[in-house]
Structures are given as C-alpha cells and as structure tokens.
C-alpha positions as CSV (number, residue, x, y, z in Angstrom):
1,M,0.1,-0.1,-0.2
2,S,1.3,3.6,-0.6
3,A,2.2,5.7,1.6
4,A,-0.3,8.2,0.0
5,L,-3.2,6.3,0.5
6,R,-4.0,3.8,3.9
7,S,-6.4,2.5,5.5
8,I,-7.5,3.1,8.8
9,D,-8.7,1.3,11.0
10,L,-11.6,2.8,13.5
11,V,-11.4,0.7,16.5
12,E,-14.0,0.9,19.3
13,S,-12.8,-0.4,23.3
14,D,-13.4,0.4,27.0
15,E,-9.3,-0.8,27.3
16,H,-6.3,1.2,26.5
17,V,-4.0,-0.3,23.5
18,G,-0.8,-1.2,24.4
19,A,-1.5,-0.9,28.7
20,P,-0.8,-3.7,31.1
21,G,-3.7,-2.6,32.9
22,P,-7.6,-1.3,33.1
23,V,-8.1,2.6,33.2
24,A,-10.2,4.5,34.1
25,A,-12.6,6.4,32.0
26,A,-12.1,9.9,32.4
27,P,-14.5,11.6,34.6
28,S,-17.8,13.2,32.6
29,P,-18.2,16.9,33.4
30,P,-20.6,18.4,36.2
31,W,-22.3,19.6,33.7
32,L,-22.9,17.3,31.1
33,R,-23.3,14.4,32.9
34,R,-26.3,16.0,34.3
35,H,-27.5,18.0,31.2
36,V,-27.3,14.9,29.1
37,R,-30.6,14.0,28.1
38,A,-30.9,17.8,26.4
39,A,-27.2,17.4,24.6
40,V,-28.3,14.9,23.0
41,A,-32.2,16.3,22.2
42,V,-30.1,19.1,20.3
43,A,-27.1,17.2,18.5
44,A,-30.5,14.8,16.6
45,A,-31.9,18.8,16.5
46,V,-28.4,20.0,14.9
47,V,-28.8,17.3,13.0
48,V,-32.0,17.0,11.8
49,V,-31.9,20.7,10.9
50,A,-28.9,20.4,9.0
51,V,-30.6,17.6,7.2
52,G,-33.1,19.4,6.3
53,L,-31.1,22.2,4.8
54,Q,-29.3,19.6,2.3
55,G,-32.9,18.2,1.4
56,V,-33.8,21.5,0.1
57,S,-29.9,23.0,-1.0
58,D,-30.7,19.3,-3.0
59,A,-34.6,20.1,-4.2
60,R,-33.5,23.2,-5.1
61,E,-30.4,22.0,-7.4
62,R,-33.4,19.2,-8.7
63,A,-35.3,22.4,-9.7
64,Q,-32.4,24.7,-10.8
65,V,-31.7,21.7,-13.3
66,A,-34.6,20.9,-15.2
67,A,-36.4,24.7,-15.7
68,L,-32.6,23.9,-18.0
69,A,-34.0,20.7,-19.9
70,S,-35.2,23.0,-22.5
71,V,-31.8,24.9,-23.1
72,P,-29.8,24.5,-26.3
73,G,-26.3,22.2,-25.1
74,I,-27.5,21.8,-21.8
75,V,-26.1,18.5,-21.1
76,R,-27.7,15.9,-19.3
77,P,-26.2,15.9,-15.5
78,L,-23.0,14.3,-15.6
79,A,-20.0,12.5,-13.1
80,S,-16.8,10.8,-12.9
81,D,-17.9,7.5,-13.5
82,L,-18.5,7.7,-16.5
83,R,-20.5,5.4,-18.1
84,V,-21.5,3.9,-22.0
85,A,-24.6,5.9,-22.6
86,W,-24.8,3.9,-26.8
87,R,-23.0,4.5,-30.0
88,L,-23.7,5.0,-33.6
89,P,-21.1,3.2,-36.2
90,A,-19.2,5.4,-38.9
91,E,-22.2,4.9,-42.0
92,Q,-24.5,6.4,-39.1
93,A,-22.4,9.1,-37.1
94,S,-23.9,12.6,-38.6
95,A,-27.2,12.1,-36.9
96,V,-25.0,13.5,-33.5
97,W,-25.4,17.1,-35.8
98,S,-29.0,17.3,-36.2
99,A,-31.5,17.5,-33.9
100,P,-33.5,15.7,-32.5
101,A,-37.6,14.8,-32.6
102,Q,-39.7,14.1,-30.3
103,G,-36.5,12.4,-28.7
104,V,-35.4,10.5,-31.4
105,V,-32.4,10.7,-33.2
106,V,-32.6,9.8,-37.1
107,A,-29.6,8.5,-38.5
108,G,-28.7,6.5,-42.5
109,S,-27.7,3.7,-43.7
110,S,-26.8,2.0,-46.9
111,G,-26.5,-2.0,-47.3
112,Q,-26.6,-4.4,-49.3
113,E,-30.5,-3.9,-49.4
114,G,-31.3,-0.5,-49.6
115,F,-31.3,2.9,-47.8
116,R,-32.1,3.6,-44.5
117,L,-33.9,5.5,-42.0
118,I,-33.5,4.4,-38.2
119,G,-34.8,6.2,-35.2
120,R,-32.6,6.0,-32.3
121,D,-34.4,7.4,-28.5
122,E,-32.2,10.2,-27.6
123,A,-32.1,8.4,-24.0
124,T,-30.3,5.4,-24.7
125,G,-30.2,4.6,-27.9
126,A,-32.6,2.1,-27.9
127,V,-33.3,1.6,-31.5
128,L,-36.9,2.9,-32.3
129,W,-37.3,2.1,-35.6
130,T,-35.8,1.2,-39.3
131,T,-38.1,3.0,-43.0
132,P,-36.2,1.8,-45.7
133,V,-36.6,4.9,-48.3
134,V,-35.8,5.6,-51.6
135,P,-33.9,7.0,-54.0
136,T,-31.4,5.1,-52.4
137,P,-28.2,8.6,-52.3
138,G,-25.5,5.5,-52.9
139,P,-22.4,4.3,-50.1
140,G,-21.4,6.9,-47.1
141,A,-23.9,9.0,-47.8
142,W,-24.1,11.1,-44.9
143,T,-27.9,11.6,-43.3
144,W,-29.2,14.7,-41.7
145,C,-32.3,16.4,-39.9
146,L,-34.2,18.6,-38.3
147,P,-36.8,19.0,-36.2
148,V,-39.9,21.6,-37.3
149,A,-42.6,22.1,-35.3
150,R,-46.1,20.8,-35.9
151,A,-49.5,21.2,-33.6
152,G,-48.8,17.5,-31.9
153,G,-45.6,17.1,-31.6
154,D,-42.5,17.7,-33.3
155,V,-41.8,16.1,-37.5
156,T,-38.0,15.1,-38.3
157,V,-37.7,16.7,-42.0
158,C,-34.1,14.3,-43.9
159,T,-31.2,14.2,-46.3
160,A,-29.1,12.5,-46.8
161,G,-26.7,13.4,-49.7
162,S,-22.8,11.7,-50.5
163,N,-20.9,14.2,-49.3
164,S,-23.0,16.3,-46.2
165,G,-26.9,17.1,-46.1
166,L,-25.9,19.9,-44.4
167,W,-23.6,21.7,-47.0
168,E,-23.8,20.0,-50.2
169,V,-25.1,17.5,-51.5
170,T,-23.6,15.7,-54.4
171,G,-26.1,14.4,-57.4
172,P,-28.4,16.1,-59.3
173,D,-30.7,16.4,-56.9
174,R,-31.6,17.1,-52.8
175,H,-34.4,14.6,-51.9
176,L,-36.6,15.5,-48.5
177,W,-38.0,12.6,-46.1
178,V,-40.7,13.9,-43.3
179,L,-41.2,11.1,-40.5
180,E,-43.7,11.4,-37.8
181,P,-40.3,10.8,-35.4
182,R,-42.2,7.7,-32.8
183,T,-42.6,5.5,-35.4
184,G,-40.8,6.7,-38.0
185,E,-44.2,6.8,-40.7
186,V,-43.2,9.2,-44.4
187,L,-45.4,11.4,-44.0
188,A,-43.9,13.4,-47.1
189,E,-41.7,13.0,-50.1
190,R,-39.9,15.8,-51.8
191,T,-37.3,16.6,-54.1
192,L,-35.3,20.1,-54.4
193,P,-32.0,20.9,-57.0
194,M,-29.3,20.4,-55.4
195,T,-28.2,23.7,-54.3
196,A,-30.7,24.3,-52.5
197,Q,-30.8,25.1,-48.3
198,L,-32.9,24.1,-45.7
199,A,-33.3,25.0,-41.8
200,A,-36.6,25.5,-39.7
201,H,-38.7,28.4,-37.8
202,G,-41.1,28.1,-35.7
203,G,-43.8,25.5,-37.6
204,D,-42.3,26.5,-41.0
205,L,-39.3,24.5,-43.1
206,L,-37.6,27.1,-45.0
207,V,-35.8,26.8,-48.2
208,A,-33.6,28.6,-50.0
209,Q,-32.7,27.8,-54.1
210,P,-32.5,29.9,-56.7
211,A,-34.7,32.3,-58.9
212,D,-33.3,32.2,-61.4
213,D,-29.7,33.2,-63.0
214,D,-28.9,36.6,-60.6
215,R,-32.0,35.8,-57.3
216,W,-32.9,33.6,-54.9
217,R,-35.9,32.7,-52.7
218,L,-36.9,31.4,-49.7
219,D,-39.7,29.4,-49.4
220,A,-41.8,29.1,-45.3
221,T,-44.1,25.8,-46.1
222,D,-45.8,23.8,-44.0
223,P,-43.1,19.9,-43.7
224,V,-46.3,18.3,-44.2
225,T,-48.8,19.1,-46.8
226,G,-46.1,21.8,-48.4
227,A,-48.3,24.3,-48.5
228,S,-47.3,27.7,-48.6
229,R,-46.5,30.4,-46.1
230,W,-44.8,32.5,-47.6
231,T,-42.1,33.4,-49.9
232,F,-39.6,36.2,-50.5
233,T,-37.2,36.7,-53.6
234,T,-33.8,38.4,-53.7
235,D,-33.1,41.5,-55.7
236,P,-30.7,40.4,-58.7
237,V,-27.6,40.1,-57.3
238,T,-23.7,40.8,-58.6
239,S,-20.5,40.0,-55.7
240,T,-17.0,40.7,-56.4
241,S,-16.3,38.4,-53.5
242,T,-13.6,35.8,-54.0
243,L,-15.4,34.0,-51.6
244,M,-17.6,30.8,-53.1
245,L,-19.9,28.6,-51.5
246,D,-22.0,26.1,-53.1
247,T,-25.1,26.0,-51.8
248,P,-26.3,29.7,-49.6
249,Q,-26.2,29.7,-46.2
250,L,-29.7,30.1,-44.0
251,V,-29.3,30.6,-40.2
252,D,-32.2,30.2,-37.9
253,V,-31.6,33.0,-35.5
254,D,-33.8,34.3,-32.1
255,D,-36.6,36.1,-34.5
256,G,-36.3,34.9,-38.6
257,V,-34.0,34.0,-40.1
258,L,-30.4,34.8,-42.6
259,L,-30.1,34.9,-46.5
260,V,-26.4,34.6,-46.9
261,V,-24.8,34.8,-50.4
262,P,-20.8,35.6,-51.7
263,G,-21.3,39.2,-51.0
264,H,-24.9,39.8,-49.6
265,M,-26.6,38.7,-46.4
266,W,-30.8,38.4,-46.0
267,S,-32.5,39.2,-42.5
268,I,-36.0,37.8,-43.1
269,G,-38.7,37.9,-39.9
270,T,-40.8,35.4,-39.5
271,D,-43.4,36.2,-41.7
272,G,-41.3,37.0,-44.4
273,R,-40.9,40.5,-44.5
274,L,-37.9,41.9,-44.8
275,R,-36.0,43.3,-41.9
276,T,-31.8,43.6,-43.1
277,E,-30.2,44.1,-46.0
278,V,-26.4,44.3,-46.5
279,S,-24.3,44.7,-49.8
280,N,-20.4,43.9,-48.5
281,D,-17.7,41.5,-48.5
282,G,-18.2,40.0,-45.0
283,A,-17.8,36.0,-45.4
284,W,-19.9,34.4,-42.8
285,W,-22.6,35.3,-40.8
286,T,-24.3,34.5,-37.8
287,G,-26.5,35.0,-35.0
288,L,-25.7,36.9,-31.5
289,R,-27.7,37.6,-28.5
290,G,-30.2,40.3,-28.0
291,G,-30.8,39.7,-31.7
292,A,-27.5,41.6,-33.3
293,L,-25.9,39.7,-36.1
294,L,-22.5,39.7,-36.6
295,G,-20.9,39.6,-40.3
296,F,-16.9,38.1,-40.3
297,R,-14.3,37.5,-42.5
298,Q,-10.2,37.6,-42.0
299,D,-9.1,40.9,-42.8
300,G,-6.4,39.6,-45.8
301,T,-3.1,41.4,-44.2
302,G,-2.1,38.2,-42.9
303,T,-2.2,39.1,-38.8
304,G,-5.5,36.8,-38.6
305,G,-7.0,39.3,-38.3
306,Y,-11.1,40.2,-39.3
307,R,-13.0,43.0,-40.7
308,S,-17.0,43.0,-39.2
309,T,-20.2,44.3,-39.1
310,V,-22.3,43.7,-36.1
311,V,-26.3,44.7,-36.7
312,L,-28.0,45.7,-34.2
313,A,-32.1,44.6,-33.7
314,D,-33.1,47.8,-35.0
315,G,-30.8,48.2,-38.2
316,T,-27.5,49.9,-36.7
317,R,-24.7,48.5,-38.1
318,L,-21.1,48.4,-36.8
319,P,-18.2,47.9,-38.6
320,G,-15.7,46.6,-36.1
321,A,-12.6,43.6,-35.4
322,D,-14.7,41.7,-34.1
323,R,-14.5,37.6,-35.2
324,D,-17.8,35.0,-33.7
325,L,-17.3,33.6,-29.9
326,D,-19.7,31.0,-29.2
327,V,-21.6,31.7,-26.9
328,S,-23.6,28.4,-26.4
329,P,-25.6,27.1,-23.4
330,D,-27.0,30.2,-23.0
331,D,-29.7,29.8,-20.7
332,G,-31.3,34.1,-22.3
333,S,-30.6,35.9,-18.6
334,A,-28.5,39.1,-19.2
335,A,-30.5,38.8,-22.9
336,D,-29.6,42.9,-23.3
337,V,-25.5,42.5,-24.0
338,V,-24.1,41.2,-26.9
339,V,-20.7,39.4,-26.5
340,T,-18.0,39.0,-29.1
341,A,-13.9,38.4,-29.4
342,G,-12.7,40.8,-31.0
343,A,-8.8,42.7,-31.5
344,A,-7.1,45.5,-29.9
345,A,-3.7,46.7,-30.6
346,G,-2.8,43.1,-31.8
347,A,-4.1,42.0,-28.7
348,G,-7.0,39.3,-28.8
349,Q,-10.0,40.9,-26.1
350,V,-13.3,40.2,-24.9
351,V,-16.2,42.9,-26.0
352,A,-19.2,43.2,-24.4
353,R,-21.9,45.7,-26.1
354,S,-25.1,47.0,-25.1
355,A,-27.5,44.8,-27.1
356,D,-30.4,47.9,-27.7
357,D,-27.8,51.2,-28.3
358,G,-24.1,48.6,-29.2
359,H,-21.8,51.1,-27.2
360,V,-19.3,49.3,-24.9
361,L,-20.4,48.3,-22.0
362,W,-16.3,45.9,-20.9
363,T,-13.8,44.9,-23.2
364,A,-11.6,42.7,-21.3
365,A,-7.9,40.9,-22.5
366,G,-8.0,37.5,-24.0
367,S,-9.1,35.1,-26.9
368,P,-11.9,33.1,-25.3
369,N,-12.0,29.9,-27.7
370,T,-15.0,29.1,-26.2
371,A,-18.1,30.8,-24.1
372,M,-21.9,30.1,-22.3
373,V,-24.4,32.5,-19.8
374,L,-26.3,30.9,-17.0
375,R,-28.0,32.7,-14.2
376,D,-26.8,36.1,-15.0
377,R,-23.5,34.5,-15.4
378,L,-20.6,34.7,-18.5
379,Y,-18.5,31.4,-18.6
380,L,-14.6,31.7,-20.8
381,G,-12.3,29.2,-22.3
382,S,-9.3,29.8,-23.3
383,S,-5.7,28.1,-24.0
384,D,-5.0,28.6,-20.4
385,A,-7.6,29.6,-18.6
386,I,-11.1,29.4,-17.4
387,E,-13.5,31.7,-15.9
388,A,-17.0,33.5,-14.8
389,R,-17.5,37.4,-15.5
390,D,-20.8,39.8,-14.6
391,P,-21.8,39.8,-18.4
392,H,-22.9,43.6,-17.5
393,T,-19.9,45.2,-16.7
394,G,-17.4,42.8,-17.2
395,R,-16.1,41.6,-12.8
396,V,-14.2,39.1,-13.0
397,I,-16.4,36.8,-10.2
398,W,-13.7,34.1,-10.6
399,H,-10.3,33.4,-12.1
400,R,-8.6,30.0,-12.6
401,T,-5.6,29.3,-14.9
402,L,-5.0,26.1,-16.5
403,D,-1.7,24.0,-18.3
404,H,-4.1,23.2,-20.5
405,R,-6.6,25.0,-23.4
406,A,-10.1,24.6,-22.3
407,Q,-11.8,23.0,-25.5
408,Q,-15.1,23.6,-24.6
409,L,-17.8,24.9,-22.0
410,A,-20.7,22.9,-21.0
411,T,-23.0,22.5,-18.3
412,D,-25.7,20.1,-16.7
413,G,-26.7,22.4,-14.5
414,R,-24.7,21.6,-11.4
415,S,-21.1,21.9,-12.9
416,L,-18.9,24.0,-15.1
417,L,-18.1,21.2,-17.5
418,V,-14.8,21.3,-20.1
419,T,-13.1,19.8,-22.3
420,R,-8.9,19.4,-22.8
421,D,-6.3,17.2,-24.9
422,S,-8.7,14.7,-27.0
423,S,-10.2,12.3,-24.3
424,V,-10.7,15.0,-20.7
425,V,-13.5,15.9,-18.8
426,D,-13.0,17.9,-16.3
427,A,-15.9,19.5,-13.3
428,Y,-15.8,23.0,-11.6
429,A,-17.9,23.9,-9.0
430,L,-20.2,27.3,-11.0
431,A,-19.2,29.5,-8.2
432,D,-16.3,29.4,-7.3
433,G,-14.4,27.7,-9.8
434,E,-13.1,24.7,-7.4
435,P,-12.1,20.9,-8.8
436,R,-15.1,18.9,-8.9
437,W,-14.0,16.1,-10.4
438,S,-11.7,14.5,-14.0
439,A,-12.2,11.9,-16.0
440,D,-10.3,10.3,-18.8
441,V,-13.4,9.0,-21.2
442,A,-10.4,6.5,-22.4
443,D,-10.4,4.7,-19.5
444,V,-14.3,3.7,-19.4
445,A,-15.1,0.4,-19.6
446,G,-16.6,-0.6,-23.6
447,I,-14.9,2.1,-25.2
448,G,-13.7,0.8,-28.0
449,A,-11.3,1.9,-29.8
450,S,-8.8,5.3,-29.4
451,V,-10.3,8.3,-28.8
452,V,-9.4,10.6,-31.0
453,S,-11.6,13.9,-29.5
454,L,-14.5,14.9,-27.4
455,G,-16.9,17.7,-26.6
456,F,-20.7,18.2,-26.6
457,Y,-20.7,19.1,-29.8
458,G,-24.7,18.2,-31.8
459,R,-28.4,18.7,-29.4
460,T,-28.2,15.2,-27.9
461,G,-26.9,16.2,-24.3
462,H,-24.4,13.6,-24.2
463,L,-20.8,14.0,-23.7
464,L,-19.8,12.6,-26.9
465,A,-16.6,10.4,-27.9
466,S,-15.3,10.6,-31.2
467,L,-12.8,7.1,-31.9
468,E,-11.0,6.5,-34.1
469,D,-12.7,4.2,-36.4
470,G,-15.1,6.5,-37.1
471,T,-17.5,5.2,-34.2
472,V,-19.7,8.2,-32.1
473,V,-19.7,7.3,-28.2
474,A,-22.6,8.7,-26.2
475,L,-21.5,9.1,-22.1
476,R,-23.3,9.7,-19.2
C-alpha cells in the first residue's frame, strides 16, 4: 500500500490499546452529566436541521437543473464514473449533428438492401424503428435531419447525400423525407435542386434555392402538406466577393432567418418580410445575443485579424474587428448584452456591447475560444484559463489558470464542464471554479477504439467521444 493512501481502522474498546491493565474512565464534566439528555436532544435536532437544509438545497438544485432542460446545449447530469450510454457506427455518426425530434435521433444507413432511416431513443440509443426509403443516395452517404414544430408534436425532416446534407449533396437533386419521429412513418417526400439549403423556424420548413440566374428565393412551407406560408425573393445580385459557397447559407436566428450568398445578407422576419439587407464582403454571418447579427471575415493582412459588421436588432450597423464567439449553452439571462471576440493593438479581447444601442459596456484582454451564459454569469474558456464574469460590468467573479487549453464549455446545471486534450472532461463548481472531478474517457469500460476527440457537439444532450474507427459514443 502506498504512503499516499493508507487504510485506517477505527477501534472502539474499553481498554487502552497496549496498556498493561485497566484504565479508569475520565470523569464526565458535572454539567454534562446533569444535562446529558438535553445535550443528546439538541445534537439530534442539529442533525435534523442539517439534513433538512441539505434536502432543501438538493431540491433547489434539482429544480434549477429541470428548468434548464429545454435550453439547447445543456447536457444530462454527469459524474466522474462515466459510462457508455450508446454508440453509433461510423456510417451513422453524422446523426449526432442532427437535432432530435420528440426525443428521437435519426440516422441513415446504406447496405445491400438499400437505404434505411433508423430512429433511436435520444437517451438510451435503443433502436425504435427502421424505415427503408428511396432513392438511395449511395454508399457512405451522410444523413442530416432537423425537427419542425407542428401541432401534436414535432416532425423530422431528413435529407442525405454523398457529402453532407448540411452543406452539399453531390447529385442532381436533394431528396427530403418527412417522418413521424416516434414511429418512422413517412408523412411526405419532396425533391429539391442540389443547391437548395434547409432550415426550420417555428412551424415552418425553410427552403432557399435559386429563383433564376441572379436572384434567390426563400420559401416557408408546411413540412407535411407543402402548403406555402410565404415567399421572399431577392433583387438581382452581383458579387465581387472571392468567397464561393456551393449553396446559400441559411441561419436560423432568434426572430427570423438569415439568407446569405457571397457579398450579400438578407435578414428576414418570421412573416417573410425583409428586415435588414447588407451588401459587403462579409464572408460568414451568424446570430448573436439580443437579436444582433455579426458578419465577419479575415482582413486579408495575414495577421489573423478580422473585418466585421455588427447589426443590431433595430438595423444599426457597427463596423469593427470582431469575430464570432460561440456562446453555448445560453439560458437567455442578461439578454441585453452582446458578446463577441475582438482584437486591439494586435492582442485578443472580449467585447461586451449593449444590445439596445451597441455602446461598449466593457472589454477585457484575452482570446476566448469558448463561452456560455448561465444564471446571469458569463463563463469563458481560453488556451490557459477559465473564468466567470458579470456580463453587464465585466467584473471577474472567479478566475482559474490552467496548464492546458479549455476546448469547450458546457454544463449540466450543476457543474461547469470543460473538455481538454482529446479525451478528458473536468468539472468545476459554477459558483467559485473549484475543481469537482475529472475523468478520462479513454479509461471508460467498453469504450472500444482509441478516442480522437471529445465534445458536447450536436443537440443530443450527451458528452460525445469520436473514436479512431469513426464510431461515435455517447457517455452518461
């Protein structure tokens, strides 16, 4: 037995160990003898109160965790004794990038018998159904599915292609299957041009595709019946941008959708009306907190800097040198603060702005690569630290220096979860950053092949490990 860990036995005896004869008991204090029953009663009461307070604290924590269940990016409770929840073979691994519908994740599989869609329980990975579909997209096809809200429960809309249903389908057409997620019943099918792009907002399936040679069209339809809700068509566009996209970029944001092609961005509301149009060389657009938008691209100087435009909800445009800082999970607290990463004097910084008028609330030195907002705190992770700040003032609540890169932040509502290296997850107290536990997924029983990456990607609510053989394993 090592010196660092020793077994200690507690011995209860009336005799003094090693003494040659009996040892007289030490006399009890007179007050204690007279009040022993009262002392026992008080001690018992203290224990009852302590247990009661712990029970209240545990109940409060459970209620807080339950309240976060619907927040995208919140994971199921984790502890140091990680176990395999389920696994997907390499040909079905793209399913983790899909969003589940009614608790079902859908994967695709090609075989001698053709192409099948497979529904799995999001929590357990159990196969709920298998549905053969045509046409067959070919071997090695990626499958991508998204939920679309409908009365009575979400449906799932799936597409597959030789490359990826998310970015490109290398074929003449893109085929869609609309399914009832709990049974696998095919409710509708559609064929779209290869260059079409998909998104969902509320109960609408959004499809962007060319209207003609120099215009784009965005259609909002009922996913099952195909009935049109509204159509938006751009004016003719020309672009001098050197960026080429195989398909338009379609981004679901808080209050609408962004349609992006090289050199142009249209922000379209849920009623199909144009809200904002920006024509510039911004290469990539994303939604920020507070209804703001960000378009950014490298500035071309070779220094790693960026040129950007922040567009507030009222249409105000703020040029700058910002880049996207993915804030996820985000429980919606401090919604009046917009957070980006930027640069000043050649160094990285965090920039917090008012979502109302865009004025800078605070800046802080650093180059965070991951962030999240939970219960009015902004958590940041970088190459050598994690920290919590007040999102309105930038005040540091706690800061912990690391000897490694914090790759990704997440939370189960109880701890701040941080991935590092290729296979390790660390848990820290949300309140003060104190370490709680650490686990190396490579040591989990039954993990299988070597772990090559670890993260909270996708919308499955699980910690996911990618293995050397292409398998994806969900952990609990």
